[in-house]
C-alpha positions in Angstrom: -29.0 164.5 125.3 -27.8 166.1 122.1 -24.1 167.1 122.1 -21.7 169.3 120.1 -20.4 166.1 118.5 -23.8 165.4 117.1 -23.9 168.9 115.5 -20.4 168.4 114.1 -21.4 165.1 112.6 -24.4 166.8 110.9 -22.1 169.5 109.5 -19.7 166.8 108.2 -22.5 164.9 106.6 -23.8 168.0 104.8 -20.4 169.2 103.8 -19.4 165.8 102.5 -22.6 165.5 100.5 -22.0 168.8 98.8 -18.4 167.9 98.1 -19.3 164.4 97.0 -17.0 162.7 99.5 -17.4 160.3 102.3 -18.1 161.7 105.8 -16.7 160.6 109.1 -18.8 158.2 111.2 -20.5 159.4 114.3 -18.1 157.4 116.4 -15.1 158.9 114.7 -16.5 162.4 115.2 -17.2 161.8 118.9 -13.6 160.4 119.4 -11.9 163.2 117.5 -14.0 165.9 119.1 -13.0 164.6 122.5 -9.3 164.6 121.5 -9.7 168.1 120.1 -11.1 169.4 123.3 -8.3 167.7 125.3 -5.8 169.4 123.1 -7.3 172.8 123.7 -7.4 172.2 127.4 -3.7 171.1 127.5 -2.7 174.2 125.6 -4.7 176.5 127.8 -6.8 177.5 124.8 -10.5 178.1 124.4 -12.6 176.8 121.6 -14.3 179.3 119.2 -16.8 181.4 121.0 -20.3 181.4 119.6 -23.8 181.4 121.0 -24.9 177.8 120.4 -27.7 178.2 122.9 -29.3 180.7 120.5 -28.7 178.7 117.4 -32.0 176.9 117.7 -34.5 176.3 114.9 -36.9 178.9 116.0 -37.4 181.5 113.4 -40.1 184.1 113.4 -42.8 181.4 113.0 -41.3 178.3 114.6 -43.4 175.2 114.3 -43.7 171.8 112.6 -45.6 171.0 109.5 -49.2 170.5 110.4 -52.2 168.9 108.8 -54.9 166.3 109.0 -54.2 163.0 110.7 -56.1 159.9 111.8 -56.2 158.6 115.4 -53.1 160.7 116.3 -53.1 159.8 120.0 -53.3 156.0 119.9 -50.4 154.0 121.2 -48.4 152.9 118.1 -45.0 151.9 117.0 -45.3 154.1 113.9 -43.6 157.5 113.5 -45.2 160.8 112.9 -44.8 161.0 109.2 -45.0 164.1 107.0 -48.5 165.4 107.8 -49.0 166.5 104.2 -48.2 163.1 102.7 -49.2 159.5 103.2 -46.6 158.1 100.8 -44.1 156.9 103.4 -44.7 153.9 105.6 -41.2 152.6 106.2 -38.4 153.9 108.5 -35.9 155.9 106.5 -32.9 154.1 105.2 -29.4 155.4 105.8 -28.2 157.7 103.0 -24.7 158.6 101.8 -24.1 161.8 100.0 -27.3 161.5 98.0 -28.8 164.2 96.0 -31.9 165.9 97.5 -34.3 164.1 95.1 -33.2 160.7 96.4 -34.3 161.4 99.9 -37.8 160.1 100.9 -38.2 160.2 104.7 -41.1 160.3 107.0 -40.7 163.8 108.3 -42.1 166.7 110.3 -41.3 170.0 108.7 -41.1 172.8 111.2 -42.6 175.7 109.3 -44.6 174.1 106.5 -48.0 175.5 105.8 -50.9 173.2 106.7 -52.4 170.8 104.2 -55.8 169.9 105.6 -57.0 168.3 102.5 -54.5 165.4 102.7 -54.7 162.6 105.2 -52.0 160.7 107.1 -52.4 157.4 108.9 -49.5 158.1 111.3 -49.9 158.4 115.1 -48.0 159.5 118.2 -46.7 157.1 120.8 -48.2 157.9 124.2 -44.9 157.4 125.9 -41.3 157.1 124.8 -38.3 155.9 126.7 -34.7 156.5 125.5 -33.8 152.8 126.1 -37.2 151.3 125.6 -37.7 148.4 123.2 -41.4 148.8 123.0 -41.1 150.6 119.6 -40.0 147.4 117.9 -37.8 149.3 115.5 -35.0 147.6 113.7 -31.5 148.9 114.5 -29.9 150.6 111.5 -26.6 152.2 111.1 -25.0 154.5 108.7 -23.8 152.8 105.6 -21.1 155.4 105.0 -17.8 155.9 106.9 -14.6 157.6 106.3 -11.7 155.8 104.7 -9.1 158.3 105.8 -6.1 157.4 107.7 -7.2 158.9 111.0 -8.1 155.4 112.1 -4.3 154.8 112.4 -4.0 157.4 115.1 -4.3 156.3 118.7 -3.8 152.9 120.3 -6.2 150.1 119.7 -7.2 147.6 122.4 -6.0 144.1 121.9 -9.2 142.8 123.5 -12.4 143.0 121.4 -14.7 145.7 122.5 -18.3 144.9 123.5 -20.9 145.8 120.9 -22.0 149.4 121.6 -25.5 150.1 122.7 -27.4 151.6 119.8 -29.2 154.6 121.2 -32.6 155.4 119.6 -34.4 158.8 119.8 -37.1 160.7 118.1 -35.2 163.7 116.8 -35.1 166.7 114.5 -32.4 168.6 112.8 -32.5 172.4 112.3 -30.3 174.5 110.0 -30.2 178.3 110.5 -28.3 181.0 108.8 -26.6 183.7 110.9 -26.2 187.1 109.3 -23.1 189.4 109.8 -25.1 191.2 112.4 -26.1 188.0 114.2 -29.6 187.8 112.9 -30.9 184.2 112.8 -33.1 182.9 110.1 -34.5 179.4 109.7 -33.0 177.6 106.7 -34.5 174.1 107.1 -36.0 171.9 109.9 -37.1 168.3 109.6 -37.7 165.8 112.3 -39.6 162.6 113.2 -41.3 161.1 116.3 -40.2 157.6 115.3 -37.2 156.5 117.4 -34.1 156.6 115.2 -30.8 154.9 115.6 -28.7 157.9 116.4 -26.1 157.8 113.7 -28.4 157.0 110.8 -31.1 159.3 112.1 -28.8 162.3 112.3 -27.4 161.5 108.9 -30.7 161.1 107.2 -32.4 164.2 108.7 -29.3 166.4 108.4 -29.6 165.9 104.6 -33.4 166.1 104.5 -33.5 169.3 106.5 -30.9 170.8 104.2 -32.2 169.7 100.9 -35.8 168.6 101.1 -37.6 171.2 103.3 -40.0 172.4 100.6 -40.3 175.9 102.1 -36.7 176.6 101.1 -34.3 176.0 98.2 -31.6 173.3 98.9 -28.6 174.6 100.8 -25.7 175.3 98.5 -22.0 175.1 99.4 -21.7 178.9 99.3 -24.0 179.1 102.4 -22.0 176.8 104.6 -20.0 179.5 106.4 -23.3 181.2 107.4 -24.9 178.1 108.9 -25.7 177.1 112.4 -26.9 173.6 113.3 -29.2 172.6 116.2 -30.1 169.0 117.2 -32.9 168.1 119.6 -33.5 164.6 120.9 -37.1 164.1 122.1 -38.2 162.0 125.1 -40.9 161.4 127.7 -44.1 161.5 125.7 -47.1 161.7 128.1 -50.8 162.1 127.3 -52.2 165.3 128.9 -55.1 165.1 131.2 -56.4 168.3 129.5 -55.0 170.6 126.8 -53.4 172.9 129.4 -51.7 170.1 131.3 -48.1 171.0 130.4 -45.5 173.5 131.5 -44.2 176.4 129.5 -40.5 176.1 128.7 -40.4 172.5 129.8 -42.7 170.6 127.5 -43.2 170.4 123.8 -46.8 169.9 122.8 -48.7 168.0 120.2 -52.4 168.5 119.8 -55.1 166.7 117.7 -58.8 167.6 117.2 -61.7 167.0 114.9 -62.8 169.9 112.7 -65.5 169.7 109.9 -65.4 165.9 110.2 -61.6 165.6 109.7 -58.8 165.0 112.1 -56.0 167.6 112.4 -52.8 167.8 114.4 -49.8 170.1 115.1 -46.8 170.3 117.3 -44.5 172.9 118.9 -41.1 172.1 120.5 -40.4 173.0 124.2 -38.8 176.3 123.5 -41.2 177.8 121.1 -43.9 179.2 123.3 -41.4 180.9 125.7 -39.5 182.4 122.8 -42.7 183.8 121.3 -43.9 185.1 124.6 -47.2 183.1 124.5 -49.4 181.9 127.3 -50.6 178.3 127.3 -53.9 179.3 125.7 -52.2 181.4 123.0 -50.0 178.4 122.2 -53.0 176.1 121.9 -54.7 178.6 119.6 -51.6 179.0 117.5 -51.2 175.3 117.1 -54.8 174.8 116.1 -54.6 177.6 113.5 -51.4 176.1 112.1 -53.2 172.8 111.8 -56.0 174.3 109.8 -58.6 175.5 112.3 -60.3 178.8 111.4 -62.6 179.3 114.3 -62.7 182.2 116.8 -59.8 182.2 119.3 -62.1 182.2 122.3 -63.9 179.1 121.0 -60.8 176.9 121.0 -61.9 174.8 124.0 -65.2 173.9 122.3 -63.5 172.2 119.4 -64.4 168.5 119.3 -62.2 165.9 120.8 -59.2 168.2 121.5 -56.4 166.1 122.9 -52.7 166.8 123.7 -49.5 164.9 124.3 -46.6 166.7 126.1 -43.0 165.7 125.6 -39.5 167.0 126.4 -36.4 167.6 124.3 -32.8 168.2 125.0 -30.9 170.2 122.4 -27.5 171.4 121.4 -26.1 173.7 118.7 -23.0 175.0 117.0 -21.9 177.2 114.1 -19.9 176.4 111.0 -16.9 178.2 112.5 -16.6 175.7 115.3 -17.0 172.8 112.8 -14.4 174.3 110.5 -11.8 174.7 113.3 -12.3 171.1 114.4 -12.3 169.8 110.9 -9.1 171.6 110.0 -7.5 170.0 113.0 -8.7 166.6 111.9 -7.4 167.2 108.3 -4.0 168.2 109.8 -3.9 164.8 111.6 -4.4 163.0 108.3 -1.8 165.2 106.5 0.7 164.6 109.4 0.1 160.8 109.3 0.7 160.7 105.6 3.9 162.7 105.8 5.3 160.3 108.4 4.8 157.2 106.2 
């Protein structure tokens, strides 16, 4: 399940990239966030109040990039690549404070217009387990870490720690802007169905969603105070017995179908249909139209070879204000440590 620490890590990755500095590692963020929470609890304080539950990546037209694809429901160890491109065949490498043009990741863009003229050879796994090794993906880890003195705080064990289990998840990262009146607008959303090692996956897609979502200009430093981040980790992919074999509010849905001799596909996350007030049929029709279908709504069930895969996703979000409060505290630890030398 996604956590606030995951969101703080993505904020730190983005902020560090814009400032051209090194970011903290995911493990550092998790440890420091735990200490920060303990400090607040000991002092009887509450953290900054915001509405993380509403900071999801669901703007007025929330969906992924859609387009034509080949054999999208076969069991495969490949990811769902950008459906408007067939250039990427490898898992994304870890990136460290790169410029937007340097990022080339297999992605799903949440709001991209369909590109039915271009093909993709990617496919969806029919099932995904959080701890499964069936994907056969290599473990990768972030190549960047902080060199600050915060490592010197806290007591280290004299016994070597066992190697941590590298969690892998399909995931996506969403950036929203929040106006002064609380209005939420999508600012970037990119994800993948390929299981990612968590630290490198969050790092890569935090930057890709911020800089390489082609629907938007890259996020500049000036917009950081308006940002909210939302992370969703996907799991439990199951082929549907029929296109309506899924539950509103519980399942995300990915469909595929044949239209004019070509294969098309599209996906919505678990919260989209409920937030839009759609029925199951309306959700299916919306997905098909986003993928490039132009038929009459009542004819959706007659489309050739219409198949669906349902999945679940656990998400978490936070705003810049929470990140800034936490980061200021972290910086104070570094300053305090330096002053005591």
